N, C-alpha and C positions, 0 to 999 in steps of 0.2 A: 327356217330360213332356206330359200331355194339354193340349189347347187349351181355351180358355174354351167354345167351341162344343161340344166333346166332353163337358166337365163338365156343361154345361146339359142336354145330351141324356141323360146318365146320371141326372141329378137328376130330369128329367121322367119317365124310365122307372121309376125307383125310387118316385117319388110315385104312379104308376099302380099299381105292385105293392102299395104300402101301402094305397091306397084299396080295392083288391080284398080284401086281407087283413082290413081293418077291417070290410068288409061280409060276410065269410064267417062263417056261424054256427058253424063249428068253431074259430074263434079265441076263446080264453078271455078273460074280461072284463078281467083284469089286462093282458094283451097289448094289448087295445083301448085301455085307459086310457093306458098308457105310450106307445103309438104315436100316439094322438091328442094327447097332451101334446107330443110331439116335433114333430109337424106344426104344432100351434098355436103353439109357441115360435118356429118358423121364420117363420110368417106374421104374428105379432103385431107391431104397429107400434112397439113399444118393447122395450127390453131390461131384464132384471132388474138387470144391472150395466151402467151407461151406457158407450157406446163411448169417450167422452172420457177415461175412466180408463185410464192407460197399462197395457198388457199385459192386465190383468184384463178390460177392456172387450171385447177381441177374443177372449180365451181362453174366456169363458163360452160363446160360440157354437160354438167348436171342441170343447168338452168336453161341454156339457149335451146338445146334440142327439144326437151319436153315442152317448152313454151311454144316453139314453132309448131310442133305436132298438135298441141292442145288448141292453138288458134286455128290451125288448118281444119281439125275435126269439128270445131265449132261452126265453120263456114260450110261444111259438106253435109248434105242431107243424111240423117241418121240411117235411113233405109238403104242408102248406097253402101255405107260402111258395114252395116249389118249383113247385107247380101254377100259382100266380099269376105267377111269373116266366116260366114257359113260355108262359102265355096272352098276357102282354104282349109277349114276344119274337116270338110268332107274329102279332102285330098285332091280337089280339082283345081 
């Protein structure tokens, strides 16, 4: 099982990949909208479903964000995502 430090490092790396993908002119507008919505949802200071509601409060974060990212990556050409992953992995 990955540690919190490893998960944070992975999150930071993926965020860098998604920033690059958002800025890439080859990314379709729908992919940009979905990916931007996922990032905004993670960063917004409130939830659509409050966390104090049992199960649903936590479930929305675990379902909405991955679903938006998955849909966005489905619309973005694979080579664009691959190029940005390689750039981030190389430290660029």
